[in-house]
C-alpha positions as CSV (number, residue, x, y, z in Angstrom):
1,M,35.1,25.7,-17.8
2,D,37.2,29.1,-17.3
3,K,40.7,28.5,-17.5
4,N,41.6,31.4,-16.3
5,R,40.3,30.5,-13.2
6,T,42.8,29.7,-10.0
7,S,39.8,28.0,-7.8
8,P,37.2,25.8,-8.8
9,R,33.7,26.5,-9.6
10,T,30.9,25.8,-7.4
11,V,27.5,23.5,-8.3
12,G,24.6,23.0,-6.5
13,M,22.4,20.4,-6.7
14,V,18.4,20.4,-6.0
15,S,16.8,17.0,-6.7
16,L,13.1,16.6,-7.2
17,G,10.5,13.8,-6.9
18,C,11.6,10.1,-6.6
19,A,14.1,8.1,-6.3
20,K,14.7,7.4,-9.2
21,N,15.4,10.8,-9.4
22,R,17.7,11.2,-7.5
23,V,19.8,8.7,-8.4
24,D,19.7,10.7,-11.8
25,S,21.1,14.0,-9.8
26,E,23.8,11.6,-8.3
27,N,25.0,10.8,-11.4
28,M,25.0,13.9,-12.5
29,L,27.0,15.2,-9.9
30,G,29.4,12.8,-10.1
31,M,30.0,13.9,-13.3
32,L,30.7,17.7,-12.6
33,R,32.6,16.3,-9.1
34,D,35.1,14.1,-12.1
35,R,35.4,17.5,-13.8
36,G,36.7,19.4,-11.4
37,Y,33.4,21.3,-10.3
38,E,33.6,22.0,-6.3
39,I,30.2,21.0,-4.7
40,V,28.1,22.8,-2.7
41,S,24.9,22.5,-0.3
42,D,24.1,26.1,0.4
43,P,22.5,27.3,-3.0
44,A,24.4,31.1,-2.0
45,E,27.4,29.8,-2.6
46,A,26.9,28.6,-6.2
47,E,28.0,30.3,-9.5
48,I,26.3,27.2,-11.3
49,I,23.0,25.4,-9.9
50,F,20.9,22.4,-11.8
51,V,16.8,21.9,-10.8
52,N,16.3,18.0,-11.2
53,T,12.2,18.5,-11.8
54,C,9.1,16.2,-11.3
55,G,6.5,16.4,-13.5
56,F,4.4,12.9,-12.1
57,I,1.2,15.0,-11.2
58,E,0.4,18.1,-10.6
59,A,2.0,19.5,-6.8
60,A,4.7,18.2,-7.8
61,K,4.8,20.1,-11.1
62,E,3.9,23.5,-8.9
63,E,7.0,22.6,-6.5
64,S,9.4,22.1,-9.6
65,I,8.1,25.8,-11.1
66,E,8.7,27.9,-7.1
67,T,12.0,25.7,-7.0
68,I,13.5,27.5,-10.2
69,F,11.8,30.4,-9.2
70,E,13.1,30.4,-5.9
71,M,16.7,29.1,-7.2
72,A,16.9,32.3,-9.9
73,R,16.8,34.8,-7.5
74,Y,20.1,33.5,-6.4
75,K,21.6,35.3,-9.3
76,Q,20.4,38.4,-8.0
77,T,21.4,37.6,-4.1
78,G,24.2,34.8,-4.2
79,R,27.2,33.9,-6.6
80,L,24.9,32.6,-9.5
81,K,25.8,33.1,-12.7
82,Q,24.0,30.1,-15.0
83,L,20.8,28.0,-14.1
84,F,19.8,24.6,-16.0
85,V,16.7,23.0,-15.4
86,T,16.6,19.1,-15.9
87,G,14.5,15.9,-15.8
88,C,11.0,15.2,-16.2
89,L,9.4,18.4,-16.1
90,A,12.2,19.8,-18.7
91,Q,11.5,16.7,-21.0
92,R,7.5,17.5,-21.1
93,Y,7.2,21.2,-21.4
94,A,10.6,22.6,-22.4
95,G,9.2,25.2,-25.1
96,A,6.8,26.0,-22.7
97,L,9.7,26.5,-20.3
98,A,12.0,28.0,-22.1
99,E,9.3,30.6,-23.6
100,E,8.0,31.7,-19.7
101,M,11.5,31.3,-17.6
102,P,14.4,33.5,-19.3
103,E,16.1,33.1,-16.4
104,V,17.1,29.6,-17.0
105,D,20.1,29.4,-19.1
106,G,19.6,25.2,-20.3
107,F,17.3,22.6,-20.3
108,M,17.8,19.0,-20.3
109,G,15.2,16.1,-20.8
110,V,15.8,12.8,-18.9
111,A,17.6,10.8,-22.0
112,D,20.5,13.7,-21.9
113,Y,22.5,13.3,-19.3
114,A,25.3,12.0,-20.8
115,R,26.1,15.8,-22.2
116,L,26.2,17.7,-19.7
117,Y,29.2,18.5,-20.3
118,D,27.8,20.1,-23.7
119,M,24.8,21.4,-22.4
120,M,27.4,23.4,-19.8
121,D,30.0,24.4,-22.7
122,A,27.1,25.4,-25.2
123,A,25.8,27.8,-22.4
124,D,29.5,29.2,-21.3
125,R,29.6,30.3,-25.3
126,G,26.7,31.8,-24.9
127,E,24.2,29.6,-26.1
128,R,21.0,28.4,-24.8
129,P,20.9,25.1,-25.2
130,V,17.6,22.6,-25.1
131,Y,18.2,18.7,-25.1
132,M,15.5,16.5,-25.8
133,E,16.6,14.3,-27.5
134,D,16.2,10.4,-26.9
135,G,19.8,9.7,-26.5
136,A,21.3,7.0,-23.7
137,R,19.3,6.1,-20.6
138,F,21.8,4.7,-18.9
139,F,25.7,5.5,-18.7
140,N,28.0,4.5,-16.5
141,S,29.4,7.5,-14.4
142,G,30.4,7.8,-11.3
143,R,27.9,9.1,-8.1
144,V,27.7,11.3,-5.5
145,L,26.1,9.8,-3.2
146,T,22.8,12.4,-1.7
147,T,22.1,9.7,0.8
148,A,23.7,8.3,3.9
149,P,26.8,6.6,2.9
150,W,26.1,3.2,3.4
151,S,22.7,3.4,1.8
152,A,22.1,3.8,-1.5
153,Y,19.8,3.6,-4.9
154,V,20.3,1.6,-7.6
155,K,18.2,1.9,-10.8
156,I,17.5,-1.3,-13.1
157,S,15.5,-0.3,-15.8
158,D,13.4,3.5,-17.1
159,G,10.8,4.7,-18.9
160,C,7.3,2.3,-18.9
161,D,4.7,-0.1,-20.6
162,N,2.0,0.0,-17.9
163,R,-0.1,2.1,-19.9
164,C,-1.8,2.8,-16.7
165,T,-4.9,5.6,-17.9
166,Y,-3.8,7.8,-15.6
167,C,-0.1,8.1,-15.3
168,A,1.9,10.2,-17.7
169,I,5.5,8.3,-16.6
170,P,5.5,7.3,-20.4
171,L,5.1,10.2,-22.1
172,I,8.1,11.0,-19.9
173,R,10.4,8.5,-19.9
174,G,9.2,6.5,-22.8
175,G,8.8,2.6,-22.9
176,Y,10.4,0.1,-20.9
177,A,14.1,-0.2,-21.0
178,S,16.2,-2.7,-18.7
179,R,19.4,-1.9,-18.3
180,P,22.2,-4.3,-18.9
181,F,22.9,-6.7,-15.9
182,D,26.3,-6.7,-16.0
183,D,26.3,-2.7,-15.5
184,I,24.2,-2.7,-12.3
185,V,26.4,-5.7,-11.4
186,D,29.2,-3.8,-11.4
187,E,28.0,-0.4,-10.1
188,C,26.4,-2.2,-6.8
189,R,29.9,-3.7,-6.4
190,R,31.6,-0.4,-7.0
191,L,29.0,1.4,-3.9
192,A,30.2,-1.5,-2.2
193,G,33.6,-1.0,-2.4
194,E,33.4,2.9,-1.3
195,G,30.8,2.2,1.2
196,V,27.6,1.2,1.0
197,T,26.2,-2.0,2.4
198,E,22.6,-1.9,1.9
199,I,21.5,-1.4,-2.2
200,T,17.8,-1.0,-2.8
201,L,16.8,-1.8,-6.6
202,I,14.2,1.1,-8.2
203,A,12.6,1.0,-11.1
204,Q,9.4,2.3,-12.5
205,D,8.8,-1.1,-12.8
206,T,11.2,-3.4,-11.0
207,S,9.6,-7.2,-11.7
208,R,10.0,-6.5,-15.5
209,Y,13.3,-6.6,-15.3
210,G,15.4,-8.2,-17.9
211,C,11.8,-8.8,-20.1
212,D,13.7,-7.0,-23.1
213,L,17.0,-8.3,-22.3
214,G,18.1,-11.7,-24.7
215,D,15.1,-14.7,-24.1
216,G,12.5,-12.1,-22.5
217,H,12.5,-13.8,-18.9
218,Y,12.2,-11.6,-16.2
219,R,15.2,-11.2,-14.3
220,L,14.6,-9.8,-11.0
221,A,15.0,-12.6,-9.2
222,E,18.5,-13.6,-10.1
223,L,19.6,-9.8,-10.2
224,L,18.5,-10.0,-5.9
225,R,21.1,-12.9,-5.8
226,A,23.7,-11.7,-7.5
227,V,23.4,-8.0,-5.9
228,S,23.1,-10.2,-2.4
229,E,26.7,-11.7,-3.4
230,I,29.0,-9.1,-3.6
231,E,31.3,-8.6,-0.4
232,G,29.9,-6.2,1.6
233,V,26.7,-6.2,0.8
234,H,24.0,-7.0,3.8
235,W,21.0,-6.0,2.8
236,V,19.1,-5.6,-0.7
237,R,15.8,-4.6,-1.6
238,V,13.3,-3.7,-3.9
239,L,10.8,-1.8,-4.4
240,Y,8.0,-1.1,-7.3
241,C,6.8,-4.3,-8.2
242,Y,3.8,-4.6,-10.7
243,P,1.3,-7.3,-9.4
244,D,0.9,-9.4,-12.7
245,S,4.8,-9.5,-13.4
246,T,5.5,-11.0,-9.6
247,E,6.1,-14.0,-9.9
248,D,6.4,-17.3,-8.0
249,A,10.4,-17.2,-8.7
250,L,10.9,-13.6,-7.6
251,L,8.7,-14.5,-4.2
252,D,11.5,-17.2,-3.9
253,E,13.6,-15.4,-3.4
254,I,12.6,-12.7,-1.3
255,E,11.7,-15.1,0.8
256,N,14.5,-17.4,0.9
257,N,17.1,-15.6,0.6
258,P,18.8,-14.0,4.0
259,K,20.2,-11.0,2.1
260,V,17.0,-9.3,0.7
261,A,14.3,-7.5,2.3
262,P,11.6,-10.3,3.1
263,Y,9.3,-7.4,1.8
264,L,7.1,-6.6,-1.2
265,D,6.0,-3.4,-2.6
266,L,2.8,-4.0,-4.6
267,P,1.1,-0.3,-5.8
268,L,-2.6,-1.9,-6.7
269,Q,-3.8,1.5,-6.6
270,H,-7.5,-0.1,-6.5
271,I,-9.6,-3.0,-5.5
272,N,-12.4,-2.8,-7.8
273,D,-12.3,-4.6,-11.1
274,A,-14.6,-2.1,-12.9
275,L,-12.1,0.7,-11.7
276,L,-8.9,-1.3,-12.7
277,R,-10.3,-2.0,-16.2
278,A,-10.9,2.3,-16.3
279,M,-7.4,2.4,-14.8
280,N,-6.0,0.1,-17.5
281,R,-4.3,-2.3,-14.2
282,R,-4.3,-5.5,-15.1
283,G,-5.1,-8.8,-12.8
284,S,-8.8,-9.0,-11.1
285,A,-9.6,-7.8,-8.3
286,D,-9.8,-11.4,-7.1
287,W,-6.5,-12.7,-8.6
288,I,-4.8,-9.6,-6.3
289,R,-6.2,-10.9,-3.5
290,N,-5.2,-14.4,-3.9
291,R,-1.7,-13.2,-4.5
292,I,-1.5,-11.3,-1.2
293,A,-2.4,-14.3,0.4
294,E,0.7,-15.8,-1.1
295,C,3.4,-12.9,-0.3
296,K,1.2,-13.6,3.2
297,R,1.4,-17.1,3.6
298,R,5.3,-15.9,2.7
299,G,5.7,-14.1,5.8
300,L,5.9,-11.2,3.7
301,T,6.4,-7.2,4.9
302,M,3.6,-5.6,2.4
303,R,3.5,-2.4,0.8
304,T,1.0,-0.7,-1.3
305,T,-0.4,2.6,-2.4
306,M,-4.1,3.3,-3.4
307,I,-5.5,5.9,-5.4
308,V,-9.1,7.1,-4.5
309,G,-10.9,9.7,-6.2
310,F,-10.5,8.1,-9.9
311,P,-13.4,9.4,-12.4
312,G,-16.4,7.7,-11.8
313,E,-15.7,6.0,-8.5
314,T,-18.7,5.6,-6.5
315,D,-19.4,5.2,-2.1
316,A,-20.0,1.5,-2.9
317,Q,-16.9,0.7,-5.1
318,F,-14.7,3.2,-2.4
319,Q,-16.7,1.1,0.3
320,E,-14.9,-1.5,-1.2
321,L,-11.8,-0.4,-1.4
322,M,-12.2,0.4,2.0
323,D,-13.1,-3.4,2.5
324,F,-10.3,-4.6,0.7
325,V,-7.7,-2.8,3.3
326,R,-9.2,-3.7,5.9
327,D,-9.3,-7.6,5.3
328,A,-5.8,-7.2,3.8
329,R,-4.2,-6.0,6.3
330,F,-1.2,-3.7,4.7
331,D,1.9,-3.6,6.8
332,R,2.5,0.0,5.5
333,L,0.4,1.4,2.6
334,G,0.0,5.1,1.4
335,A,-2.9,7.0,-0.8
336,F,-3.2,9.8,-3.4
337,T,-6.2,11.8,-4.2
338,Y,-6.8,11.2,-8.1
339,S,-5.2,14.2,-10.1
340,P,-5.5,14.5,-13.6
341,E,-2.5,14.9,-15.9
342,E,-1.8,16.8,-19.1
343,G,-2.1,13.9,-21.7
344,T,-3.7,10.7,-20.4
345,P,-6.7,9.1,-20.8
346,A,-8.3,9.9,-17.4
347,A,-7.9,13.3,-17.3
348,R,-10.7,13.3,-20.8
349,M,-13.0,10.6,-18.7
350,K,-16.3,11.9,-17.6
351,N,-18.1,11.9,-14.0
352,Q,-14.4,13.7,-12.5
353,I,-14.7,13.6,-8.3
354,D,-15.1,16.6,-6.8
355,E,-11.9,17.8,-4.7
356,E,-13.6,18.1,-1.6
357,V,-15.5,14.5,-1.5
358,K,-11.4,13.1,-2.5
359,A,-10.1,14.7,0.3
360,Q,-12.8,12.7,2.5
361,R,-12.1,9.6,1.5
362,L,-8.7,9.8,1.6
363,D,-8.7,11.0,5.2
364,Q,-11.1,7.9,5.8
365,L,-9.0,5.3,3.9
366,M,-5.7,6.7,5.9
367,M,-7.7,6.8,9.5
368,L,-8.5,3.1,8.9
369,Q,-5.1,2.6,7.8
370,Q,-3.3,4.4,11.1
371,G,-5.1,1.3,13.2
372,I,-4.1,-1.3,11.6
373,S,0.0,-0.1,11.3
374,M,-0.6,0.6,15.0
375,E,-1.9,-2.9,15.4
376,L,0.7,-4.8,13.5
377,L,3.7,-2.8,15.0
378,Q,2.3,-3.1,18.3
379,A,2.7,-7.1,17.1
380,R,6.4,-6.7,17.1
381,V,6.4,-6.0,21.0
382,G,9.1,-8.4,22.3
383,T,10.5,-9.1,19.2
384,E,14.4,-8.9,18.6
385,C,16.0,-7.7,15.0
386,E,18.8,-6.7,13.6
387,V,18.6,-2.6,13.3
388,L,20.9,-0.4,10.8
389,V,21.7,2.9,13.3
390,E,21.1,5.5,11.0
391,G,21.7,9.1,13.4
392,R,21.3,10.6,16.5
393,D,18.3,13.9,17.4
394,E,17.2,15.1,20.3
395,D,15.2,11.9,21.4
396,G,18.2,9.5,20.5
397,W,19.6,7.0,18.9
398,Y,17.7,6.1,15.5
399,G,17.5,3.4,12.7
400,R,15.6,1.3,10.6
401,S,15.2,-2.6,10.6
402,I,15.3,-4.6,7.0
403,L,11.5,-4.4,7.3
404,E,11.7,-1.1,7.4
405,A,12.5,0.9,3.6
406,P,14.6,4.1,3.7
407,E,12.7,7.4,3.4
408,S,9.4,5.8,3.2
409,D,8.8,3.9,5.8
410,G,8.5,5.0,9.7
411,C,12.6,4.6,12.2
412,I,12.9,2.5,15.4
413,H,14.0,5.2,18.4
414,L,16.6,3.0,20.1
415,T,17.8,3.5,24.0
416,A,21.6,2.1,24.5
417,Q,24.4,1.6,27.4
418,R,26.7,2.9,25.1
419,A,27.3,5.1,22.4
420,L,26.9,3.8,18.8
421,T,27.5,4.3,15.4
422,P,25.6,5.2,12.5
423,G,25.8,2.9,9.7
424,T,26.6,0.2,11.9
425,Y,23.9,-3.0,12.5
426,V,23.6,-4.0,16.2
427,R,20.4,-6.5,17.4
428,A,17.5,-5.0,19.4
429,R,14.4,-6.0,21.4
430,I,11.7,-4.3,20.1
431,T,10.1,-2.1,23.5
432,G,6.7,-0.1,22.2
433,A,5.5,0.8,18.8
434,D,2.8,3.7,17.7
435,A,1.5,4.1,14.0
436,Y,4.7,4.4,12.3
437,D,7.1,4.0,14.4
438,L,8.9,1.8,17.2
439,T,11.0,1.6,20.2
440,A,13.7,-0.7,20.8
441,E,16.5,-1.2,23.1
442,V,19.9,-2.5,22.3
443,L,21.2,-5.7,23.4
């Protein structure tokens, strides 16, 4: 930083992709704040901009590249002096990006964020740094939350060992590594002390947490219990469990701990045995059906994701998926058309499916799920629940219950005879439902 300046340099951040990327962005913002930079939301006012990129699928890569070029234009139209690119796209394609994007002043991969100051200092010296080493996966720093101040994501591991044939995450993030248990609890305690009441634990695969710590046992249930016991924490939820590592001990904690959301996010991708093997997914169709039945028996709200158009998927296999979704009746379901990713085994498979066929299958599946979602939400009419008030728009107040995850699920539109305060919890009676959202009356 220029020591002759009388005002701090301004810095902006554009975070793309998943909530895990968002946590990385918030850690970087915390480091920048601690070094005296002024964080601004308007890129036209920023002298330094970071674009924390996603490189998961082709559409995400395109969005990242477009955003980099969009931010680079502020060197002509705004105050921008330095542009840095971090994250998954940088990790995977740093060489090509550095060659094709002279507008960018430095690149940093996903395991080098602890060297953020080094990259910035190098750029100040006129260098063009590229940091792609396998540095510290986890580092403790303050965070600048980009979520609402009462809700935060906490990353509990990084990387993945599952090696699904369609997925580039291991190529980008490397093998699975659990974050130290005490570091996670300490961060959650700090967040609660700053007013966070809802904590969402995330990772590429949360249910494997702890497998590489000490005795090799899964420790997610223990972690959920420890976080729920922190003073000020009102709700705890966990996302992105993997089917074969979702043990009964974890389901027991989710079912019986009143602070833990009775909600299981279990990405399944498909139900046909042949396609599951081709995807390198563990567990048979029968095993998956039995696991879902067990979760339903426990009364858990269930969310999943599916892939349509995987190489070789026949009409009969797609129909098997449709029948399964119709029978399983997931509370929430997201679906994606298969995207061939460079370097993955599935991208080299024969019998790639036509894009038009993929799109048609996606439409059919989502139309089916829309009807299921409508029926399940209508069944909640007349029940009461606790609602976290999140804000007010032109239609009135809105919030979520413990059964709606932040950002990914619908909301509850509230009617109230008094002013409500965002970040507080109220009792409400559900009065109506559509395919994705609910309406309720505050009691």
